[in-house]
C-alpha positions in Angstrom: -8.7 -47.3 -112.3 -5.3 -45.5 -112.1 -2.1 -46.5 -113.8 1.4 -45.0 -113.5 3.7 -45.2 -116.5 7.2 -43.7 -116.8 7.6 -41.3 -119.7 9.9 -42.1 -122.6 9.1 -45.9 -122.7 8.9 -47.5 -126.1 5.6 -48.1 -128.1 3.2 -51.0 -127.9 3.5 -51.2 -124.1 0.5 -53.2 -122.6 -1.3 -51.4 -119.8 -4.2 -53.6 -118.9 -6.5 -56.5 -120.2 -10.2 -55.7 -119.7 -12.9 -58.4 -119.5 -16.7 -57.9 -120.2 -19.9 -59.9 -120.2 -20.6 -62.4 -122.9 -22.9 -60.0 -124.7 -19.9 -57.7 -125.4 -18.0 -58.3 -128.6 -15.7 -55.2 -128.6 -14.4 -52.3 -126.5 -14.3 -48.6 -127.0 -11.7 -46.1 -125.7 -12.5 -42.3 -125.3 -11.0 -39.3 -123.6 -7.5 -37.7 -123.7 -5.9 -40.4 -125.9 -3.7 -37.9 -127.8 -3.5 -40.8 -130.4 -1.3 -42.5 -128.0 -3.6 -44.9 -126.1 -5.6 -47.6 -128.0 -7.7 -50.7 -127.0 -8.1 -53.8 -129.0 -11.5 -55.5 -129.5 -10.5 -58.1 -127.0 -10.0 -55.4 -124.3 -6.2 -55.1 -124.4 -5.2 -51.5 -123.4 -1.8 -50.2 -124.6 0.1 -47.1 -125.8 1.7 -46.9 -129.2 4.0 -44.0 -128.6 6.4 -42.9 -125.8 4.8 -40.7 -123.1 6.0 -37.2 -122.3 5.3 -35.9 -118.8 6.2 -32.3 -119.9 3.4 -32.5 -122.6 0.8 -34.0 -120.4 1.3 -35.3 -117.0 -2.1 -37.0 -116.5 -4.4 -38.6 -119.1 -8.2 -39.0 -118.3 -9.7 -42.0 -120.4 -13.0 -44.0 -120.4 -13.4 -47.6 -121.5 -16.8 -49.0 -122.6 -17.9 -52.6 -123.6 -20.1 -52.8 -126.8 -22.3 -55.5 -128.3 -22.5 -56.4 -132.0 -24.8 -53.4 -132.6 -22.5 -50.9 -131.1 -24.5 -50.5 -128.0 -22.8 -50.1 -124.6 -23.1 -53.2 -122.5 -20.9 -52.0 -119.6 -19.2 -48.8 -118.7 -17.9 -46.4 -119.4 -15.2 -47.1 -116.8 -12.9 -44.0 -115.9 -9.2 -44.6 -116.4 -6.4 -42.3 -115.1 -3.0 -42.6 -116.6 -0.3 -40.8 -114.5 2.9 -40.1 -116.4 5.9 -40.5 -114.1 8.9 -38.2 -114.6 12.3 -39.2 -115.7 15.3 -36.8 -115.8 15.1 -35.9 -119.5 15.4 -32.1 -119.2 18.5 -30.1 -118.3 18.3 -27.0 -116.1 18.6 -23.6 -118.0 19.5 -20.2 -116.5 16.9 -17.5 -117.2 19.7 -15.2 -118.4 22.9 -16.1 -120.2 24.6 -13.3 -118.3 23.9 -11.5 -115.0 25.0 -8.1 -113.8 25.0 -6.7 -110.2 26.7 -4.4 -107.7 27.7 -4.5 -104.1 29.0 -1.9 -101.6 32.3 -2.5 -99.9 32.1 -3.5 -96.3 28.5 -4.8 -96.8 27.4 -7.2 -94.2 28.5 -10.8 -94.9 25.7 -13.2 -95.8 23.3 -10.5 -96.9 22.2 -11.1 -100.5 22.7 -8.3 -103.0 21.6 -10.2 -106.2 20.0 -13.5 -107.4 20.5 -15.9 -110.3 17.7 -18.2 -111.4 17.4 -21.4 -113.5 14.4 -23.6 -114.5 14.0 -27.3 -115.1 10.9 -28.8 -116.9 11.3 -32.0 -114.8 9.0 -32.6 -111.8 10.2 -30.3 -109.0 8.7 -32.7 -106.5 11.3 -35.3 -107.6 15.1 -35.1 -107.5 15.0 -34.6 -111.3 13.8 -31.0 -110.7 15.8 -30.2 -107.6 18.4 -27.6 -108.6 21.7 -26.8 -106.8 23.7 -23.6 -107.4 27.5 -23.3 -107.1 30.2 -20.7 -107.8 32.8 -22.5 -109.8 35.0 -19.5 -110.6 35.9 -16.1 -109.3 38.0 -13.7 -111.3 40.2 -12.2 -109.9 40.8 -14.6 -106.9 43.1 -12.6 -104.7 45.3 -14.8 -102.4 43.1 -17.7 -103.4 40.3 -16.3 -101.1 36.7 -16.4 -102.2 35.0 -13.0 -101.6 31.5 -14.2 -102.8 29.2 -17.0 -101.8 25.9 -18.3 -103.1 22.9 -19.9 -101.5 22.9 -23.3 -103.2 19.1 -23.5 -103.1 17.9 -19.9 -103.8 20.8 -18.6 -106.0 21.2 -15.6 -103.6 24.7 -14.1 -103.9 26.4 -12.4 -100.9 29.8 -11.5 -99.6 31.9 -13.8 -97.4 33.4 -12.5 -94.2 36.7 -11.9 -96.1 34.9 -10.2 -98.9 33.2 -7.8 -96.5 36.5 -6.8 -95.0 38.8 -6.8 -98.1 36.7 -5.6 -101.1 38.0 -2.3 -102.3 36.9 -0.5 -105.5 40.2 1.2 -105.7 42.1 -2.1 -106.0 39.5 -4.2 -108.0 36.4 -2.3 -109.1 34.8 -5.4 -110.7 34.7 -9.2 -110.4 33.4 -12.0 -112.7 31.8 -15.1 -111.4 30.9 -18.4 -113.2 27.9 -19.9 -111.6 26.7 -23.5 -112.4 23.3 -25.2 -111.7 22.8 -28.9 -111.5 19.6 -31.0 -111.2 19.2 -34.2 -109.3 20.4 -32.2 -106.2 23.9 -32.4 -107.6 24.1 -36.0 -106.1 24.0 -38.1 -109.4 26.6 -38.7 -112.0 23.9 -38.6 -114.7 22.5 -35.1 -113.7 22.3 -32.3 -116.1 23.9 -28.8 -115.6 24.1 -25.3 -117.0 26.3 -22.3 -116.3 26.2 -18.6 -116.6 28.4 -15.6 -116.0 27.9 -12.9 -113.3 29.6 -9.5 -113.6 29.7 -7.7 -110.2 30.7 -4.0 -109.8 32.2 -3.0 -106.4 30.9 0.4 -105.2 32.4 2.5 -102.5 30.9 2.1 -99.1 29.3 5.3 -97.9 28.6 3.9 -94.4 31.7 5.4 -93.0 32.5 7.2 -89.7 32.6 11.0 -90.3 35.5 13.1 -89.4 35.7 14.2 -85.7 33.5 17.2 -85.1 34.4 20.4 -83.1 31.7 22.3 -81.4 32.3 25.6 -79.7 31.1 25.5 -76.1 28.2 27.6 -74.8 27.1 28.5 -78.4 24.2 31.0 -78.5 22.9 29.7 -81.9 19.4 28.1 -81.9 19.3 24.4 -81.2 19.2 21.7 -82.5 22.3 22.3 -84.7 23.3 19.8 -87.4 27.0 18.8 -86.8 27.5 15.8 -89.2 25.8 13.0 -91.1 26.0 9.3 -91.7 24.3 7.4 -94.5 23.7 3.7 -95.2 24.4 2.3 -98.7 20.7 1.8 -99.5 17.6 3.7 -98.7 15.2 2.6 -96.0 17.7 2.2 -93.1 16.6 3.0 -89.5 19.1 5.2 -87.6 19.8 5.5 -83.9 22.5 6.8 -81.6 24.1 4.7 -78.7 26.3 6.0 -75.9 28.0 3.2 -74.0 28.5 5.4 -70.9 24.7 5.9 -70.7 24.8 9.5 -69.2 21.8 11.0 -67.5 21.6 13.6 -70.3 22.7 12.9 -73.9 22.8 16.1 -75.9 22.7 14.5 -79.4 20.0 13.1 -81.7 19.7 11.7 -85.3 16.9 11.8 -87.8 16.0 9.2 -90.4 18.1 10.9 -93.0 21.2 10.2 -90.9 21.6 13.8 -89.9 23.2 14.1 -86.4 22.4 17.2 -84.2 23.6 18.7 -80.9 20.4 19.5 -79.0 21.7 21.9 -76.3 24.7 24.1 -75.3 27.9 22.1 -74.2 30.3 23.1 -71.5 33.9 22.1 -72.1 34.7 22.4 -68.4 32.0 19.9 -67.6 32.9 17.5 -70.4 35.5 18.2 -73.1 34.7 15.4 -75.5 32.0 12.9 -76.4 32.3 9.5 -78.1 29.1 7.7 -79.2 27.9 5.4 -82.0 25.5 5.6 -85.0 23.6 2.4 -85.7 21.8 1.5 -89.0 19.1 -1.3 -88.8 16.7 -2.9 -91.3 13.0 -2.9 -91.0 13.2 -5.9 -88.7 15.5 -4.2 -86.2 18.6 -6.2 -87.3 21.9 -4.2 -87.6 22.9 -3.7 -91.3 26.6 -3.1 -90.5 28.9 -2.3 -87.6 28.2 0.9 -85.7 30.1 4.0 -86.6 32.0 5.9 -84.0 31.1 9.6 -83.8 33.7 11.8 -82.1 32.8 15.3 -80.8 35.3 17.7 -79.3 34.1 20.7 -77.4 36.0 23.7 -78.4 37.1 26.0 -75.6 36.2 29.7 -75.3 37.6 32.0 -72.6 34.7 31.8 -70.2 36.6 31.2 -66.9 38.6 33.7 -64.9 41.8 32.7 -63.1 41.4 31.3 -59.6 43.8 31.4 -56.6 45.0 28.1 -55.1 43.9 29.2 -51.6 42.7 32.3 -49.8 46.3 33.1 -48.8 49.4 31.4 -50.2 52.2 31.2 -47.5 55.8 31.3 -48.5 58.9 31.3 -46.2 62.4 32.8 -46.7 65.3 32.7 -44.3 66.8 35.9 -43.2 70.1 36.9 -44.9 69.0 35.0 -48.1 70.9 36.4 -51.1 69.4 38.7 -53.7 67.7 36.7 -56.6 67.0 33.7 -54.4 63.7 31.9 -55.3 61.4 31.9 -52.3 58.4 30.0 -53.7 55.7 29.9 -56.4 52.1 31.0 -56.7 50.3 28.5 -58.9 46.9 29.9 -60.0 44.4 27.9 -62.0 42.2 28.5 -65.0 39.3 26.1 -65.9 39.7 26.8 -69.6 41.6 24.3 -71.9 45.2 23.7 -71.0 47.9 24.7 -73.4 45.5 27.2 -74.9 45.6 30.9 -75.1 42.5 31.1 -72.9 44.4 29.5 -70.0 47.8 31.3 -70.2 48.2 33.3 -67.0 50.3 36.3 -66.2 51.4 37.5 -62.7 52.1 41.0 -61.4 52.7 42.3 -57.8 50.4 45.3 -57.2 51.0 45.9 -53.5 53.5 45.1 -50.7 52.7 45.5 -47.0 54.6 46.7 -45.0 56.9 48.8 -47.2 59.9 48.5 -44.8 62.7 48.9 -45.1 61.5 49.8 -48.6 58.9 48.9 -51.3 59.7 46.6 -54.1 61.5 44.0 -52.1 60.0 41.2 -54.2 59.5 40.4 -57.8 57.5 37.7 -59.6 58.1 35.9 -62.9 55.4 37.0 -65.3 54.3 33.6 -66.5 55.7 31.1 -63.9 54.5 32.9 -60.7 57.9 32.3 -59.0 58.9 34.9 -56.4 62.4 36.2 -55.9 64.2 38.6 -53.6 64.6 41.8 -55.7 67.0 44.3 -54.0 68.3 43.1 -50.6 68.4 40.4 -48.0 65.7 40.4 -45.3 66.0 40.7 -41.6 63.4 39.4 -39.2 63.9 42.2 -36.7 62.7 44.6 -39.5 59.4 42.7 -39.8 58.6 39.0 -39.5 56.0 39.0 -42.3 55.2 40.6 -45.6 51.8 40.5 -47.4 51.7 40.8 -51.2 48.7 41.4 -53.5 49.3 39.7 -56.9 47.2 40.3 -60.0 46.7 37.1 -62.1 45.2 37.6 -65.5 44.4 35.7 -68.8 43.5 37.5 -72.0 40.1 38.6 -70.8 39.9 38.2 -67.0 41.8 39.4 -63.9 41.9 38.0 -60.4 43.7 39.3 -57.2 45.5 36.7 -55.1 47.2 37.1 -51.8 50.6 35.9 -50.7 52.1 35.9 -47.2 55.9 35.8 -46.9 57.2 34.7 -43.5 60.8 35.6 -42.5 62.5 32.6 -40.8 65.1 33.1 -38.2 68.4 31.3 -39.1 70.4 29.3 -36.5 73.3 31.7 -36.1 73.4 31.6 -32.2 74.6 28.7 -30.1 73.2 27.5 -26.8 75.1 28.8 -23.7 75.1 27.1 -20.3 74.2 29.3 -17.3 77.3 28.0 -15.5 80.2 25.8 -16.8 80.5 23.5 -13.7 77.6 21.9 -11.7 79.9 20.7 -8.9 79.9 17.4 -7.1 77.0 15.1 -6.1 77.2 12.0 -4.0 74.6 9.2 -4.4 74.3 5.7 -3.1 74.5 3.0 -5.7 70.9 1.8 -5.0 69.4 5.1 -6.1 66.1 4.3 -7.8 65.9 4.4 -11.6 64.1 7.5 -12.8 65.3 9.7 -10.0 66.1 13.3 -11.1 69.6 14.0 -9.6 70.4 17.3 -11.3 68.8 20.2 -13.2 70.8 22.0 -15.9 70.0 25.1 -18.0 71.2 26.6 -21.2 69.8 29.5 -23.2 69.6 30.3 -27.0 68.6 33.8 -28.3 67.4 32.5 -31.7 63.6 32.7 -32.4 61.7 30.9 -29.6 60.0 27.6 -30.3 61.9 26.9 -33.5 64.6 24.3 -34.3 67.1 27.1 -34.0 66.3 27.8 -30.3 65.3 24.3 -29.1 68.0 22.7 -27.0 68.9 19.0 -26.8 71.3 17.9 -24.1 73.6 14.9 -24.3 76.4 13.4 -22.2 79.7 13.3 -24.2 82.0 12.0 -21.4 81.9 10.1 -18.2 79.0 7.7 -18.8 80.1 5.1 -21.2 77.6 2.6 -19.7 74.6 4.9 -20.3 73.5 4.9 -16.7 72.2 8.5 -17.0 69.8 10.3 -19.3 68.7 13.9 -19.8 65.1 15.0 -20.6 64.5 18.5 -21.9 61.4 20.7 -21.1 60.3 21.9 -24.6 58.9 25.1 -23.1 61.9 26.2 -20.9 64.8 24.2 -22.4 65.5 23.0 -18.8 67.4 19.7 -18.7 66.6 17.1 -16.1 69.4 14.5 -15.4 67.9 11.1 -14.4 69.2 7.7 -13.4 68.5 5.4 -16.4 70.3 2.3 -15.3 71.4 1.1 -11.8 74.5 2.8 -10.4 77.3 0.4 -9.6 80.0 1.4 -7.0 82.0 -1.7 -7.8 82.1 -0.9 -11.5 82.7 2.9 -11.4 82.9 4.8 -8.1 83.1 8.3 -9.7 81.8 9.7 -12.9 83.3 12.9 -14.4 80.4 14.0 -16.7 80.6 16.5 -19.6 77.2 17.9 -20.9 76.8 19.3 -24.4 73.9 21.6 -25.4 73.0 21.6 -29.2 70.1 22.6 -31.5 68.2 20.2 -33.7 68.5 22.7 -36.5 72.0 22.8 -38.1 74.1 26.0 -37.5 74.6 28.3 -40.4 77.9 28.2 -42.2 80.7 29.8 -40.2 79.1 29.3 -36.7 80.3 26.4 -34.5 79.6 25.2 -31.0 82.3 26.1 -28.4 83.1 25.7 -24.7 80.1 27.9 -23.8 77.8 25.0 -25.0 79.5 22.6 -22.5 79.3 22.1 -18.7 80.9 19.6 -16.3 79.6 17.6 -13.3 81.1 15.0 -10.9 79.0 12.2 -9.7 80.3 10.1 -6.7 78.7 6.7 -6.1 78.8 5.3 -2.6 78.8 1.6 -1.8 75.6 -0.2 -0.5 75.7 -3.7 0.8 73.8 -5.8 -1.9 72.5 -9.3 -1.8 74.3 -12.0 -3.9 73.3 -12.1 -7.5 72.6 -15.3 -9.4 73.8 -15.6 -12.9 70.3 -16.6 -14.0 66.9 -16.7 -12.3 65.9 -20.2 -13.5 68.3 -23.1 -13.7 67.2 -26.2 -15.6 68.6 -29.7 -15.6 67.5 -33.1 -17.0 68.4 -36.6 -15.6 67.0 -40.1 -15.9 64.8 -41.1 -13.0 67.0 -44.2 -12.2 70.2 -42.3 -11.4 72.1 -43.5 -8.5 72.1 -41.7 -5.1 74.8 -39.1 -4.9 74.7 -38.3 -8.7 75.3 -34.7 -9.6 72.2 -33.4 -11.3 73.1 -29.7 -11.7 74.8 -26.6 -10.2 74.1 -22.9 -9.7 76.4 -19.9 -9.3 76.0 -16.6 -7.6 78.3 -13.7 -6.8 78.2 -11.1 -4.1 78.8 -7.5 -5.4 81.0 -6.8 -2.3 83.0 -9.9 -2.9 81.8 -11.8 0.3 81.7 -15.6 0.4 78.4 -17.2 -0.4 76.6 -20.2 1.2 74.0 -22.2 -0.8 70.9 -23.9 0.5 67.7 -25.5 -0.8 64.1 -24.7 -0.1 60.9 -26.5 -1.1 62.6 -30.0 -1.4 59.4 -31.6 -0.2 60.3 -35.1 -1.3 63.8 -35.0 0.1 65.4 -36.0 -3.2 68.2 -33.4 -3.4 71.0 -31.7 -1.5 73.3 -28.8 -2.5 77.0 -28.3 -1.7 76.9 -25.0 0.4 80.2 -23.9 -1.1 80.2 -24.9 -4.7 76.4 -24.8 -5.5 76.5 -28.3 -6.9 73.2 -30.2 -6.5 73.1 -34.0 -5.9 70.5 -36.7 -5.6 70.1 -38.2 -2.1 67.1 -40.5 -2.7 65.6 -42.5 -5.5 63.9 -40.3 -8.1 60.4 -41.2 -9.4 59.1 -39.6 -12.6 55.7 -41.1 -12.1 55.5 -39.2 -8.8 56.7 -35.9 -10.2 58.1 -35.5 -13.7 59.3 -31.9 -13.2 60.7 -31.3 -9.7 61.0 -27.7 -8.6 63.0 -26.3 -5.7 64.4 -22.9 -4.7 68.1 -22.3 -4.3 69.1 -19.6 -1.7 72.4 -17.8 -1.8 73.4 -16.1 1.4 76.4 -13.9 1.9 78.7 -15.1 4.7 79.4 -12.3 7.1 78.2 -8.8 6.7 74.4 -8.4 6.8 73.8 -12.0 5.7 71.7 -10.8 2.8 70.3 -13.5 0.6 68.7 -14.0 -2.9 66.8 -16.8 -4.4 66.7 -18.6 -7.8 64.6 -21.5 -9.2 66.0 -25.0 -10.0 63.9 -27.1 -12.2 64.9 -30.8 -12.6 63.2 -32.7 -15.4 63.1 -36.5 -14.8 63.3 -38.7 -17.9 61.4 -41.9 -17.9 62.8 -45.4 -17.6 60.7 -48.5 -17.8 60.3 -49.3 -14.1 56.6 -49.9 -13.8 55.1 -53.3 -14.8 51.8 -53.4 -16.6 48.5 -53.6 -14.6 44.8 -53.5 -15.3 43.5 -50.1 -16.3 40.6 -50.5 -13.7 39.3 -53.0 -11.1 37.3 -55.7 -12.8 34.8 -57.1 -10.2 31.6 -57.8 -12.1 32.7 -60.2 -14.8 30.4 -63.1 -15.3 29.1 -65.7 -17.8 25.6 -67.2 -17.6 25.5 -70.8 -16.4 25.1 -73.2 -18.0 27.0 -71.7 -21.0 25.5 -72.5 -24.4 28.7 -71.7 -26.3 32.2 -70.4 -25.7 32.1 -66.8 -24.8 34.6 -63.9 -24.3 35.1 -60.7 -22.4 37.4 -57.7 -23.0 39.8 -56.1 -20.5 42.3 -53.2 -20.7 45.8 -52.8 -19.4 48.1 -49.8 -18.7 51.2 -48.9 -16.8 52.5 -45.8 -15.1 55.6 -45.2 -17.3 55.6 -42.4 -19.9 53.9 -43.3 -23.1 55.9 -43.2 -26.3 54.7 -41.5 -29.4 53.8 -44.9 -30.9 51.6 -45.7 -27.9 51.6 -48.8 -25.7 52.2 -52.3 -27.1 51.4 -54.9 -24.5 51.4 -58.6 -25.1 49.0 -60.9 -23.2 49.2 -64.6 -22.2 47.7 -66.9 -19.6 49.5 -67.0 -16.3 49.3 -70.8 -16.1 49.8 -73.4 -18.8 47.2 -75.7 -17.0 44.5 -73.2 -17.9 45.1 -73.4 -21.7 42.7 -76.2 -22.2 39.8 -74.1 -20.7 40.8 -70.5 -21.4 42.3 -68.4 -24.1 43.7 -64.8 -24.1 43.8 -62.9 -27.5 45.3 -59.5 -28.1 43.0 -57.0 -29.7 45.4 -54.0 -29.9 48.2 -52.5 -27.9 46.2 -52.0 -24.7 43.1 -54.4 -25.0 42.8 -58.1 -25.0 39.9 -60.6 -24.7 39.6 -63.6 -22.3 37.6 -66.4 -23.9 36.3 -69.8 -22.8 37.2 -72.8 -25.0 34.2 -75.1 -24.0 30.9 -75.0 -22.1 31.7 -77.5 -19.3 32.3 -75.0 -16.4 30.9 -75.2 -12.9 28.7 -72.6 -11.3 31.3 -70.8 -9.2 34.0 -68.1 -9.3 37.2 -68.7 -11.4 40.3 -66.5 -10.8 42.2 -66.4 -14.1 45.9 -65.2 -13.9 47.0 -63.2 -17.0 50.6 -62.2 -17.8 51.0 -58.7 -19.4 54.4 -57.8 -20.9 55.2 -54.1 -21.9 58.0 -54.9 -24.4 60.1 -52.1 -22.9 63.8 -51.7 -22.3 64.2 -53.7 -20.2 60.8 -55.4 -20.6 58.7 -55.7 -17.5 55.9 -58.2 -16.9 53.0 -58.1 -14.5 50.5 -60.9 -13.6 47.0 -59.8 -12.9 44.0 -61.9 -11.8 40.6 -61.6 -13.5 37.7 -63.0 -11.3 35.1 -64.6 -13.6 31.8 -65.9 -12.2 29.6 -68.5 -13.8 26.1 -68.0 -12.4 22.4 -68.3 -13.3 21.1 -65.3 -15.2 17.8 -63.5 -14.9 17.1 -61.0 -17.6 20.8 -61.2 -18.7 21.9 -60.4 -15.1 23.8 -62.7 -12.7 21.5 -64.1 -10.0 22.8 -65.6 -6.7 20.5 -67.0 -3.9 20.6 -65.5 -0.5 23.2 -67.1 1.8 26.5 -66.4 3.3 28.5 -64.4 0.9 32.2 -63.8 1.3 32.8 -60.8 3.5 29.3 -60.8 5.0 29.1 -61.7 8.7 26.9 -64.6 9.9 23.8 -64.1 12.1 25.5 -65.2 15.3 28.4 -62.8 14.8 25.9 -60.0 14.0 24.0 -60.6 17.3 27.2 -60.7 19.3 28.3 -57.4 17.8 25.0 -55.8 18.7 25.0 -57.1 22.4 28.6 -55.8 22.9 27.7 -52.4 21.5 24.7 -52.1 23.9 26.9 -53.1 26.9 29.5 -50.4 26.1 26.8 -47.8 25.8 25.3 -48.8 29.2 28.7 -48.5 30.9 29.3 -45.1 29.5 25.9 -43.8 30.6 26.4 -45.2 34.2 29.8 -43.4 34.5 28.3 -40.1 33.3 25.4 -40.4 35.7 27.7 -41.2 38.7 29.9 -38.2 37.9 26.9 -35.8 37.7 25.7 -37.1 41.1 29.1 -36.5 42.7 29.4 -32.9 41.4 26.0 -32.0 42.7 26.8 -33.2 46.3 30.0 -31.2 46.4 28.1 -28.1 45.2 25.6 -28.4 48.1 28.4 -28.6 50.8 30.1 -25.5 49.4 26.8 -23.6 49.5 26.2 -24.5 53.2 29.7 -23.3 54.2 29.2 -20.0 52.4 25.9 -19.4 54.2 27.5 -19.7 57.6 30.0 -16.8 57.2 27.8 -14.6 55.1 26.3 -11.7 57.2 22.5 -11.2 57.3 21.0 -8.3 55.3 17.6 -6.7 55.5 
């Protein structure tokens, strides 16, 4: 048997009443009684003292029943007493004071020390469940907690703020007060204890090293140690990471944190490296943020100067003043900029040709700018100079080549070959593009340059721009062409002045004069021209219901020679229009119909009166605007409408209406009604939409025949028009949903007698025609025989 008893209960607590056979007169208790458990002779088991779980949590007992002689009658029976825990012990820290240290910038949440407390109560119950808490931090800067504790394990670590802000130079130590509570800290009757924790802040040695400088192309043996990183505690695993992930990475790190360069570096290939050192724990987790490693490649003078191109070309105008800058040679050096290794010097070592003398040029030693040294240059001495220039840095020299071209200046004006090109007579209908004159001027400046190229323009006599001049770029010949039609009536004679100029401005002190100008007189003769309309297409717009004789438009034309004009129409196929031959006014002479032709096109002819009677033609377009002049009608012919007879229920059919007038943007809106009030008891018309309606029967008592139902359709126009249509509806017997009618005389089909009469009449007519034809053939044949006999009498015999 097993009994559970809370510890701390008062004495003389009954546990169980045992019973035994009649032979038993008493009971005996043995085992771990600890003088606490007793049994009375009548079998009453009890404890005489309070139990203590922390002294013994389980008592193993045996109960036996004895007779009067002390012999065992029953048993022994095993008894287990479990002492249940109560919260009668307070937690106690193992140390009254703890000391620890932490590195600044340590990773937040990573424990650097532990505090521990014990509680004698049962750990499997809330009585022994301990909760840790930091209740004080000194100093507490800006009311921010730098430390945190795991409430179950007592592990102390930095908060995120502590990881970022701890600084041994500002506060080298901190004091914490840590408490522990049992009952999981959830009960007002729980016990607690506290302890102090002194924490020293140590300097973080996980810091990025100073930038490293490595001389390029070093001949020292590799690898070469260049710097070192170190984690705050031993056992860290180090690695290097380059975010650019180059194909070759010339650095490595060992497990002591020493960083090496593994091969020679070339500054001209890459002048700096930035990568990161990473420290991880044995599980591969980062211990802290990566450190940035900066490596600068130090330049050495290992590159000679280079020329910008095989030959640098400079240009200078002749007569340029002494000291004038004529251009710059910019050489390059691959070594580091703004460094002694890349400072270049320039020196002219040769000039070809040396005419009119040597030393015509000088170059600035460090800028490479060339200047005229002793005199101005003339192109007739030589059009080109070739210079050899030595470019050097502190260790290397390079020869570069410079070509100086002498440019002719525009100091000569174009001169016409003759000042007057005489007179020329042309008819006013000379074709556009016709070359009417060739002019020529010369310029002695350098050929094929802006100084010698000649552009011609007309400065007087052609304000309308009827002429143009094209220049041959090879010969400077000018071709005068007709650009716009000549007009005798406007200008009968043109006194033209030509001006020859260069596209390049003349030098200072030189100006164009009379030698650069020439004259020419163009006389235009009259040609009889056809009348000219003011426009090629005339447009007008009228309503289609205008009265006869209404003016619908007018046209105007003029004869260049001032002759009178007569107007006429062509293409008036409907005979709707007429034109006043004198004024050009156009009138309607018949009713117009937009539905027949909405855009009416005719041609207007203007003919000069007298002279050569020349004429010209223009288009007249008359747009007819719609009026409501067409009543509604059925959209199609409805011939096969039927209902099956006898009808079983009222039925309906759908029909559609339309009219020939122009449809508005809102569409058509017809209304429908029966054409006779007497039909309203049998039939009904219902509107479906603006164009459709349904015709329905109101009962089933219809005869088997054809009914013609009149329907009125109103278009609602301005003015409204109404049309009455007839819908033929047949009531007939149906076979397979089709109307069936027995054979017999149908409307429009001839009877049998009529049919036989028609056939006999047809055969009679055919017989008469055949008889006439046969008689005519017989007559022609007899006449032919007579003529043959007569011919044989007069024809001589032949062998």
